[in-house]
N, CA, C and O atoms as a CHARMM CRD file, in Angstrom:
* protein
*
  288
    1    1 MET  N    -24.30400  14.41500  17.93200 PROA 1      0.00000
    2    1 MET  CA   -23.14800  14.09800  17.54500 PROA 1      0.00000
    3    1 MET  C    -23.49900  14.21700  16.02400 PROA 1      0.00000
    4    1 MET  O    -24.50200  13.71700  15.51500 PROA 1      0.00000
    5    2 SER  N    -22.72800  14.80400  15.49000 PROA 2      0.00000
    6    2 SER  CA   -23.26700  14.59700  13.82000 PROA 2      0.00000
    7    2 SER  C    -23.01200  13.49700  13.01800 PROA 2      0.00000
    8    2 SER  O    -22.29700  12.60700  13.47900 PROA 2      0.00000
    9    3 ALA  N    -23.41600  13.40700  12.02700 PROA 3      0.00000
   10    3 ALA  CA   -23.34400  12.22000  11.26300 PROA 3      0.00000
   11    3 ALA  C    -21.80200  12.13000  10.74800 PROA 3      0.00000
   12    3 ALA  O    -21.40600  10.98700  10.51700 PROA 3      0.00000
   13    4 VAL  N    -21.01700  13.04600  10.57000 PROA 4      0.00000
   14    4 VAL  CA   -19.93000  13.21100  10.28500 PROA 4      0.00000
   15    4 VAL  C    -18.86600  12.71700  11.26100 PROA 4      0.00000
   16    4 VAL  O    -17.90700  12.05600  10.86200 PROA 4      0.00000
   17    5 SER  N    -19.03900  13.04000  12.52800 PROA 5      0.00000
   18    5 SER  CA   -18.34700  12.59700  13.72500 PROA 5      0.00000
   19    5 SER  C    -19.03600  11.19400  14.03800 PROA 5      0.00000
   20    5 SER  O    -18.44100  10.67000  14.97900 PROA 5      0.00000
   21    6 GLU  N    -19.92000  10.53200  13.64400 PROA 6      0.00000
   22    6 GLU  CA   -20.43200   9.03000  14.09000 PROA 6      0.00000
   23    6 GLU  C    -19.55100   8.27900  12.92900 PROA 6      0.00000
   24    6 GLU  O    -19.07100   7.20500  13.29200 PROA 6      0.00000
   25    7 ILE  N    -19.28200   8.67100  11.64400 PROA 7      0.00000
   26    7 ILE  CA   -18.61900   8.08200  10.55300 PROA 7      0.00000
   27    7 ILE  C    -17.24600   8.01200  10.95900 PROA 7      0.00000
   28    7 ILE  O    -16.61800   6.95600  10.88600 PROA 7      0.00000
   29    8 GLN  N    -16.73500   9.10400  11.39300 PROA 8      0.00000
   30    8 GLN  CA   -15.11200   9.19500  11.76300 PROA 8      0.00000
   31    8 GLN  C    -14.64900   7.99700  13.03800 PROA 8      0.00000
   32    8 GLN  O    -13.64200   7.31700  13.23500 PROA 8      0.00000
   33    9 ALA  N    -15.85200   8.15400  13.68000 PROA 9      0.00000
   34    9 ALA  CA   -15.62500   7.19900  15.18200 PROA 9      0.00000
   35    9 ALA  C    -15.55800   6.04700  14.62900 PROA 9      0.00000
   36    9 ALA  O    -14.52700   5.42700  14.89000 PROA 9      0.00000
   37   10 VAL  N    -16.48000   5.42100  13.78900 PROA 10     0.00000
   38   10 VAL  CA   -16.41000   4.16600  13.56200 PROA 10     0.00000
   39   10 VAL  C    -15.41700   3.61400  12.51300 PROA 10     0.00000
   40   10 VAL  O    -15.21700   2.41500  12.32100 PROA 10     0.00000
   41   11 LEU  N    -14.85600   4.56900  11.89800 PROA 11     0.00000
   42   11 LEU  CA   -13.75800   4.01600  10.48400 PROA 11     0.00000
   43   11 LEU  C    -12.81800   3.05600  11.26900 PROA 11     0.00000
   44   11 LEU  O    -12.71700   1.87600  10.93100 PROA 11     0.00000
   45   12 PRO  N    -12.08100   3.61600  12.40200 PROA 12     0.00000
   46   12 PRO  CA   -11.21200   2.60000  12.88300 PROA 12     0.00000
   47   12 PRO  C    -11.51100   1.32200  13.32200 PROA 12     0.00000
   48   12 PRO  O    -10.54600   0.63700  13.65900 PROA 12     0.00000
   49   13 ARG  N    -12.67600   0.81100  13.40400 PROA 13     0.00000
   50   13 ARG  CA   -13.07200  -0.47000  13.77700 PROA 13     0.00000
   51   13 ARG  C    -13.45500  -1.06600  12.25000 PROA 13     0.00000
   52   13 ARG  O    -13.62400  -2.28500  12.26500 PROA 13     0.00000
   53   14 LEU  N    -13.56000  -0.66600  11.42800 PROA 14     0.00000
   54   14 LEU  CA   -13.69300  -1.18600  10.16500 PROA 14     0.00000
   55   14 LEU  C    -12.84900  -1.99900   9.37600 PROA 14     0.00000
   56   14 LEU  O    -11.76400  -1.48700   9.09800 PROA 14     0.00000
   57   15 THR  N    -13.12000  -3.41000   8.84000 PROA 15     0.00000
   58   15 THR  CA   -12.23200  -4.21900   8.13800 PROA 15     0.00000
   59   15 THR  C    -11.88300  -3.37800   7.00600 PROA 15     0.00000
   60   15 THR  O    -12.50800  -2.38000   6.64900 PROA 15     0.00000
   61   16 ALA  N    -10.59000  -3.97100   6.34400 PROA 16     0.00000
   62   16 ALA  CA   -10.08500  -3.44200   5.10700 PROA 16     0.00000
   63   16 ALA  C    -11.21200  -3.41100   3.99700 PROA 16     0.00000
   64   16 ALA  O    -11.50500  -2.43000   3.31300 PROA 16     0.00000
   65   17 GLU  N    -11.85100  -4.79600   3.94000 PROA 17     0.00000
   66   17 GLU  CA   -12.93600  -4.53100   3.09900 PROA 17     0.00000
   67   17 GLU  C    -14.10000  -3.29500   3.14100 PROA 17     0.00000
   68   17 GLU  O    -14.52400  -2.50500   2.29700 PROA 17     0.00000
   69   18 GLU  N    -14.36200  -3.52700   4.43900 PROA 18     0.00000
   70   18 GLU  CA   -15.53300  -2.40900   4.52400 PROA 18     0.00000
   71   18 GLU  C    -14.91200  -0.99200   4.50900 PROA 18     0.00000
   72   18 GLU  O    -15.67600  -0.09800   4.14300 PROA 18     0.00000
   73   19 LEU  N    -13.71500  -0.66000   4.82800 PROA 19     0.00000
   74   19 LEU  CA   -13.26200   0.51400   3.86700 PROA 19     0.00000
   75   19 LEU  C    -13.23800   0.76200   2.78700 PROA 19     0.00000
   76   19 LEU  O    -13.44300   1.91400   2.40600 PROA 19     0.00000
   77   20 GLN  N    -12.96700  -0.30000   1.89800 PROA 20     0.00000
   78   20 GLN  CA   -12.90400  -0.12300   0.46700 PROA 20     0.00000
   79   20 GLN  C    -14.63500   0.18900   0.17400 PROA 20     0.00000
   80   20 GLN  O    -14.91000   1.08400  -0.62400 PROA 20     0.00000
   81   21 ALA  N    -15.51000  -0.41400   0.70100 PROA 21     0.00000
   82   21 ALA  CA   -16.87600  -0.25000   0.34300 PROA 21     0.00000
   83   21 ALA  C    -17.16700   1.18600   0.86300 PROA 21     0.00000
   84   21 ALA  O    -18.11700   1.77700   0.35000 PROA 21     0.00000
   85   22 VAL  N    -16.45200   1.79800   1.81900 PROA 22     0.00000
   86   22 VAL  CA   -16.80900   3.30500   2.14600 PROA 22     0.00000
   87   22 VAL  C    -16.32100   4.05500   1.24000 PROA 22     0.00000
   88   22 VAL  O    -16.93500   5.03900   0.82800 PROA 22     0.00000
   89   23 ASP  N    -15.22300   3.72500   0.82600 PROA 23     0.00000
   90   23 ASP  CA   -14.28100   4.37500  -0.16800 PROA 23     0.00000
   91   23 ASP  C    -15.27700   4.62900  -1.56200 PROA 23     0.00000
   92   23 ASP  O    -15.66700   5.65100  -2.12700 PROA 23     0.00000
   93   24 ALA  N    -15.41100   3.65200  -1.72700 PROA 24     0.00000
   94   24 ALA  CA   -16.48700   3.13100  -3.30700 PROA 24     0.00000
   95   24 ALA  C    -17.75400   4.24300  -3.06900 PROA 24     0.00000
   96   24 ALA  O    -17.95600   5.13700  -3.89100 PROA 24     0.00000
   97   25 ALA  N    -18.46800   4.10000  -2.01500 PROA 25     0.00000
   98   25 ALA  CA   -19.42700   4.86200  -1.58500 PROA 25     0.00000
   99   25 ALA  C    -19.32700   6.49300  -1.80700 PROA 25     0.00000
  100   25 ALA  O    -20.12100   7.23500  -2.38600 PROA 25     0.00000
  101   26 LEU  N    -18.07900   6.79700  -1.14900 PROA 26     0.00000
  102   26 LEU  CA   -17.84700   8.21700  -1.09000 PROA 26     0.00000
  103   26 LEU  C    -17.53200   8.58700  -2.57700 PROA 26     0.00000
  104   26 LEU  O    -18.10000   9.56000  -3.07400 PROA 26     0.00000
  105   27 ARG  N    -16.64500   7.84300  -3.30100 PROA 27     0.00000
  106   27 ARG  CA   -16.58500   8.38100  -4.62600 PROA 27     0.00000
  107   27 ARG  C    -17.84500   8.43900  -5.45200 PROA 27     0.00000
  108   27 ARG  O    -17.90700   9.27700  -6.35200 PROA 27     0.00000
  109   28 GLN  N    -18.75100   7.70600  -5.25100 PROA 28     0.00000
  110   28 GLN  CA   -20.03700   7.56700  -6.22800 PROA 28     0.00000
  111   28 GLN  C    -20.69500   8.80700  -5.71600 PROA 28     0.00000
  112   28 GLN  O    -21.18100   9.58100  -6.54100 PROA 28     0.00000
  113   29 GLN  N    -20.75800   9.06200  -4.50500 PROA 29     0.00000
  114   29 GLN  CA   -21.31300  10.57700  -4.11600 PROA 29     0.00000
  115   29 GLN  C    -20.49900  11.66900  -4.94000 PROA 29     0.00000
  116   29 GLN  O    -21.10600  12.52900  -5.57700 PROA 29     0.00000
  117   30 PHE  N    -19.16900  11.61800  -4.91300 PROA 30     0.00000
  118   30 PHE  CA   -18.74900  12.88500  -5.70600 PROA 30     0.00000
  119   30 PHE  C    -18.88500  12.57300  -7.26700 PROA 30     0.00000
  120   30 PHE  O    -18.92200  13.58000  -7.97300 PROA 30     0.00000
  121   31 ARG  N    -18.95600  11.49500  -7.83900 PROA 31     0.00000
  122   31 ARG  CA   -19.56000  11.32600  -9.20900 PROA 31     0.00000
  123   31 ARG  C    -20.79400  11.73600  -9.36300 PROA 31     0.00000
  124   31 ARG  O    -21.08500  12.36800 -10.37900 PROA 31     0.00000
  125   32 ALA  N    -21.72400  11.46400  -8.41600 PROA 32     0.00000
  126   32 ALA  CA   -23.46400  11.69700  -8.73300 PROA 32     0.00000
  127   32 ALA  C    -23.14000  13.28200  -8.39700 PROA 32     0.00000
  128   32 ALA  O    -23.63800  14.14900  -9.11600 PROA 32     0.00000
  129   33 ARG  N    -22.63800  13.49200  -7.74100 PROA 33     0.00000
  130   33 ARG  CA   -22.63200  15.46000  -7.34800 PROA 33     0.00000
  131   33 ARG  C    -21.50000  15.84200  -8.20500 PROA 33     0.00000
  132   33 ARG  O    -21.17600  16.91400  -7.69500 PROA 33     0.00000
  133   34 LYS  N    -20.78400  15.66400  -9.07600 PROA 34     0.00000
  134   34 LYS  CA   -19.65500  16.26600  -9.98100 PROA 34     0.00000
  135   34 LYS  C    -18.82900  17.17500  -9.07400 PROA 34     0.00000
  136   34 LYS  O    -18.52400  18.29500  -9.48500 PROA 34     0.00000
  137   35 LEU  N    -18.44500  16.75500  -7.85200 PROA 35     0.00000
  138   35 LEU  CA   -17.62600  17.84800  -7.04800 PROA 35     0.00000
  139   35 LEU  C    -16.34600  17.25900  -6.89400 PROA 35     0.00000
  140   35 LEU  O    -16.10300  16.22600  -6.27000 PROA 35     0.00000
  141   36 GLY  N    -15.45400  18.06300  -7.57100 PROA 36     0.00000
  142   36 GLY  CA   -14.07900  17.97300  -7.12000 PROA 36     0.00000
  143   36 GLY  C    -13.48700  16.96700  -8.36900 PROA 36     0.00000
  144   36 GLY  O    -12.27100  16.77700  -8.37200 PROA 36     0.00000
  145   37 ILE  N    -14.19000  16.41700  -9.26900 PROA 37     0.00000
  146   37 ILE  CA   -13.74000  15.57900  -9.79600 PROA 37     0.00000
  147   37 ILE  C    -12.58700  16.20900 -10.84000 PROA 37     0.00000
  148   37 ILE  O    -12.99100  17.07600 -11.61500 PROA 37     0.00000
  149   38 LEU  N    -11.37300  15.87400 -10.89600 PROA 38     0.00000
  150   38 LEU  CA   -10.55100  16.32900 -12.37400 PROA 38     0.00000
  151   38 LEU  C    -10.59100  15.20400 -13.14000 PROA 38     0.00000
  152   38 LEU  O    -10.23600  15.46400 -14.29000 PROA 38     0.00000
  153   39 TYR  N    -10.91100  13.92300 -12.95600 PROA 39     0.00000
  154   39 TYR  CA   -10.41600  12.66200 -13.99800 PROA 39     0.00000
  155   39 TYR  C    -11.13900  11.72900 -13.13000 PROA 39     0.00000
  156   39 TYR  O    -11.09900  11.65800 -11.90200 PROA 39     0.00000
  157   40 ASP  N    -11.94500  10.87700 -14.14300 PROA 40     0.00000
  158   40 ASP  CA   -12.82000   9.65000 -13.87700 PROA 40     0.00000
  159   40 ASP  C    -12.81700   8.79800 -15.06200 PROA 40     0.00000
  160   40 ASP  O    -13.36200   9.13400 -16.11400 PROA 40     0.00000
  161   41 ASP  N    -12.05500   7.42900 -14.84700 PROA 41     0.00000
  162   41 ASP  CA   -11.97900   6.65800 -15.78400 PROA 41     0.00000
  163   41 ASP  C    -12.25200   5.22600 -15.03200 PROA 41     0.00000
  164   41 ASP  O    -12.88500   5.12400 -13.98200 PROA 41     0.00000
  165   42 ALA  N    -11.65500   4.12400 -15.76400 PROA 42     0.00000
  166   42 ALA  CA   -12.07800   2.75100 -15.36300 PROA 42     0.00000
  167   42 ALA  C    -10.87200   2.58800 -14.17500 PROA 42     0.00000
  168   42 ALA  O    -10.97100   1.55800 -13.50900 PROA 42     0.00000
  169   43 TYR  N    -10.03400   3.26200 -13.92600 PROA 43     0.00000
  170   43 TYR  CA    -8.99500   3.15300 -13.11100 PROA 43     0.00000
  171   43 TYR  C     -9.44300   3.77100 -11.83600 PROA 43     0.00000
  172   43 TYR  O     -8.87600   3.44500 -10.79300 PROA 43     0.00000
  173   44 GLY  N    -10.56400   4.76900 -11.82900 PROA 44     0.00000
  174   44 GLY  CA   -10.95900   5.50800 -10.55100 PROA 44     0.00000
  175   44 GLY  C    -10.89900   7.00000 -10.75600 PROA 44     0.00000
  176   44 GLY  O    -10.56200   7.50100 -11.82900 PROA 44     0.00000
  177   45 LEU  N    -11.17600   7.55700  -9.89200 PROA 45     0.00000
  178   45 LEU  CA   -11.41700   9.26600  -9.78500 PROA 45     0.00000
  179   45 LEU  C    -10.02400   9.61200  -9.10500 PROA 45     0.00000
  180   45 LEU  O     -9.29800   9.03900  -8.29300 PROA 45     0.00000
  181   46 TRP  N     -9.97500  10.95300  -9.88700 PROA 46     0.00000
  182   46 TRP  CA    -8.72700  11.82700  -9.54800 PROA 46     0.00000
  183   46 TRP  C     -9.43500  12.86600  -9.18500 PROA 46     0.00000
  184   46 TRP  O    -10.23300  13.31100 -10.01000 PROA 46     0.00000
  185   47 THR  N     -9.32600  13.47100  -7.94400 PROA 47     0.00000
  186   47 THR  CA   -10.09600  14.50900  -7.43000 PROA 47     0.00000
  187   47 THR  C     -9.14500  15.84100  -7.18700 PROA 47     0.00000
  188   47 THR  O     -7.92000  15.80200  -7.30700 PROA 47     0.00000
  189   48 GLU  N     -9.73200  16.76900  -6.90600 PROA 48     0.00000
  190   48 GLU  CA    -8.88800  17.96900  -6.38400 PROA 48     0.00000
  191   48 GLU  C     -8.02700  18.01100  -5.34200 PROA 48     0.00000
  192   48 GLU  O     -6.98100  18.65700  -5.27300 PROA 48     0.00000
  193   49 GLU  N     -8.66200  17.06700  -4.27800 PROA 49     0.00000
  194   49 GLU  CA    -7.76100  16.84000  -3.08500 PROA 49     0.00000
  195   49 GLU  C     -6.82800  15.99400  -3.31400 PROA 49     0.00000
  196   49 GLU  O     -5.71700  16.14200  -2.80500 PROA 49     0.00000
  197   50 ASP  N     -7.16500  14.81700  -4.23300 PROA 50     0.00000
  198   50 ASP  CA    -5.65000  13.92700  -4.44100 PROA 50     0.00000
  199   50 ASP  C     -4.74900  14.89300  -5.20400 PROA 50     0.00000
  200   50 ASP  O     -3.55100  14.71400  -4.98100 PROA 50     0.00000
  201   51 GLN  N     -5.04300  15.84900  -6.02900 PROA 51     0.00000
  202   51 GLN  CA    -4.14400  16.57600  -6.48300 PROA 51     0.00000
  203   51 GLN  C     -3.27900  17.51400  -5.67900 PROA 51     0.00000
  204   51 GLN  O     -2.08900  17.78500  -5.83900 PROA 51     0.00000
  205   52 ALA  N     -4.21900  17.99200  -4.69600 PROA 52     0.00000
  206   52 ALA  CA    -3.57200  19.19600  -3.80300 PROA 52     0.00000
  207   52 ALA  C     -2.82300  17.94900  -2.90200 PROA 52     0.00000
  208   52 ALA  O     -1.70100  18.39600  -2.66600 PROA 52     0.00000
  209   53 SER  N     -2.91300  16.85600  -2.41000 PROA 53     0.00000
  210   53 SER  CA    -2.12400  16.25900  -1.66400 PROA 53     0.00000
  211   53 SER  C     -0.91400  15.49800  -2.65700 PROA 53     0.00000
  212   53 SER  O      0.13500  15.15100  -2.11300 PROA 53     0.00000
  213   54 ALA  N     -1.03600  15.35600  -3.54200 PROA 54     0.00000
  214   54 ALA  CA     0.20100  15.04300  -4.39300 PROA 54     0.00000
  215   54 ALA  C      1.13700  15.95900  -4.72000 PROA 54     0.00000
  216   54 ALA  O      2.32600  15.66500  -4.83900 PROA 54     0.00000
  217   55 ALA  N      0.59900  17.29900  -4.91000 PROA 55     0.00000
  218   55 ALA  CA     1.16900  18.41300  -4.89800 PROA 55     0.00000
  219   55 ALA  C      2.24700  18.82300  -3.63100 PROA 55     0.00000
  220   55 ALA  O      3.43000  19.14900  -3.72600 PROA 55     0.00000
  221   56 ALA  N      1.40700  18.68700  -2.42500 PROA 56     0.00000
  222   56 ALA  CA     2.14500  19.02700  -1.50200 PROA 56     0.00000
  223   56 ALA  C      3.06700  18.02100  -0.79600 PROA 56     0.00000
  224   56 ALA  O      3.79900  18.30800   0.15100 PROA 56     0.00000
  225   57 ALA  N      2.93600  16.66800  -1.43100 PROA 57     0.00000
  226   57 ALA  CA     3.80200  15.83500  -1.28900 PROA 57     0.00000
  227   57 ALA  C      5.30100  16.04500  -2.00800 PROA 57     0.00000
  228   57 ALA  O      6.42100  15.84700  -1.53600 PROA 57     0.00000
  229   58 ALA  N      4.91700  16.49400  -3.25700 PROA 58     0.00000
  230   58 ALA  CA     6.02200  16.72200  -4.02000 PROA 58     0.00000
  231   58 ALA  C      6.65800  17.72300  -3.56100 PROA 58     0.00000
  232   58 ALA  O      7.86500  17.54400  -3.39400 PROA 58     0.00000
  233   59 PHE  N      6.22200  18.75500  -3.29300 PROA 59     0.00000
  234   59 PHE  CA     6.68700  20.41800  -2.78900 PROA 59     0.00000
  235   59 PHE  C      7.43700  19.69000  -1.32400 PROA 59     0.00000
  236   59 PHE  O      8.62100  20.02500  -1.34100 PROA 59     0.00000
  237   60 ALA  N      7.20600  19.01800  -0.36800 PROA 60     0.00000
  238   60 ALA  CA     8.01100  18.75100   0.80100 PROA 60     0.00000
  239   60 ALA  C      8.77800  17.91600   0.27400 PROA 60     0.00000
  240   60 ALA  O      9.89100  17.99600   0.79300 PROA 60     0.00000
  241   61 LEU  N      8.71900  17.14500  -0.51400 PROA 61     0.00000
  242   61 LEU  CA    10.10800  16.40600  -0.67400 PROA 61     0.00000
  243   61 LEU  C     11.10600  17.43700  -1.51500 PROA 61     0.00000
  244   61 LEU  O     12.23900  17.62700  -1.07300 PROA 61     0.00000
  245   62 LEU  N     10.77600  17.94000  -2.43900 PROA 62     0.00000
  246   62 LEU  CA    11.73000  18.97000  -2.99200 PROA 62     0.00000
  247   62 LEU  C     12.25900  19.95000  -1.91500 PROA 62     0.00000
  248   62 LEU  O     13.47400  20.11500  -1.80900 PROA 62     0.00000
  249   63 ASP  N     11.28300  20.68400  -1.01500 PROA 63     0.00000
  250   63 ASP  CA    11.98200  21.35400  -0.05200 PROA 63     0.00000
  251   63 ASP  C     13.11700  20.75300   0.86200 PROA 63     0.00000
  252   63 ASP  O     14.17500  21.33500   1.10000 PROA 63     0.00000
  253   64 ARG  N     12.75200  19.49100   1.35300 PROA 64     0.00000
  254   64 ARG  CA    13.95000  18.46000   2.06800 PROA 64     0.00000
  255   64 ARG  C     15.09400  18.47300   1.49800 PROA 64     0.00000
  256   64 ARG  O     16.17300  18.63800   2.06800 PROA 64     0.00000
  257   65 GLU  N     14.85000  18.23900  -0.06200 PROA 65     0.00000
  258   65 GLU  CA    16.04500  18.04400  -0.65200 PROA 65     0.00000
  259   65 GLU  C     17.05200  19.16800  -0.78000 PROA 65     0.00000
  260   65 GLU  O     18.27700  19.08800  -0.68900 PROA 65     0.00000
  261   66 GLU  N     16.10400  20.50200  -1.06900 PROA 66     0.00000
  262   66 GLU  CA    16.99100  21.44200  -1.10000 PROA 66     0.00000
  263   66 GLU  C     17.62100  22.10800   0.44300 PROA 66     0.00000
  264   66 GLU  O     18.53300  22.91700   0.61300 PROA 66     0.00000
  265   67 LYS  N     16.99800  21.61900   1.15000 PROA 67     0.00000
  266   67 LYS  CA    17.50600  22.08000   2.60500 PROA 67     0.00000
  267   67 LYS  C     18.90600  20.85900   2.83500 PROA 67     0.00000
  268   67 LYS  O     19.76800  21.12800   3.67200 PROA 67     0.00000
  269   68 ARG  N     18.97800  19.83900   2.19500 PROA 68     0.00000
  270   68 ARG  CA    19.91800  18.82800   2.19500 PROA 68     0.00000
  271   68 ARG  C     21.25900  19.13200   1.65700 PROA 68     0.00000
  272   68 ARG  O     22.39500  18.80700   2.00500 PROA 68     0.00000
  273   69 ARG  N     20.65800  20.03700   0.46100 PROA 69     0.00000
  274   69 ARG  CA    21.92800  20.45700  -0.40600 PROA 69     0.00000
  275   69 ARG  C     22.34500  21.91500   0.00500 PROA 69     0.00000
  276   69 ARG  O     23.15700  22.55000  -0.66800 PROA 69     0.00000
  277   70 GLU  N     21.88000  22.31200   0.90300 PROA 70     0.00000
  278   70 GLU  CA    22.39100  23.59200   1.21600 PROA 70     0.00000
  279   70 GLU  C     23.61500  23.43700   1.94300 PROA 70     0.00000
  280   70 GLU  O     23.72800  22.61900   2.85600 PROA 70     0.00000
  281   71 PRO  N     24.82600  24.43900   1.44600 PROA 71     0.00000
  282   71 PRO  CA    25.81700  24.52100   2.37200 PROA 71     0.00000
  283   71 PRO  C     25.93700  24.82500   3.67900 PROA 71     0.00000
  284   71 PRO  O     25.18400  25.59100   4.28100 PROA 71     0.00000
  285   72 SER  N     26.83000  24.26900   4.12400 PROA 72     0.00000
  286   72 SER  CA    26.66900  24.17200   5.62900 PROA 72     0.00000
  287   72 SER  C     27.41000  25.48700   6.28000 PROA 72     0.00000
  288   72 SER  O     27.42200  25.64700   7.50000 PROA 72     0.00000
């Protein structure tokens, strides 16, 4: 089993505090490697993945609204 699979398998069993610690460790790795970080300040990181996810959610909302407004 790969390390990634092992990590994914244990995540559902972690407490909220443990998940926050994992998140902090991952973000620290991104900082150290300077991978995909668009913005990093006292409030936290904003990564390329965060940006893509936010854009996808916005476009999905726009698509739903456009379909809702289409004449029948």
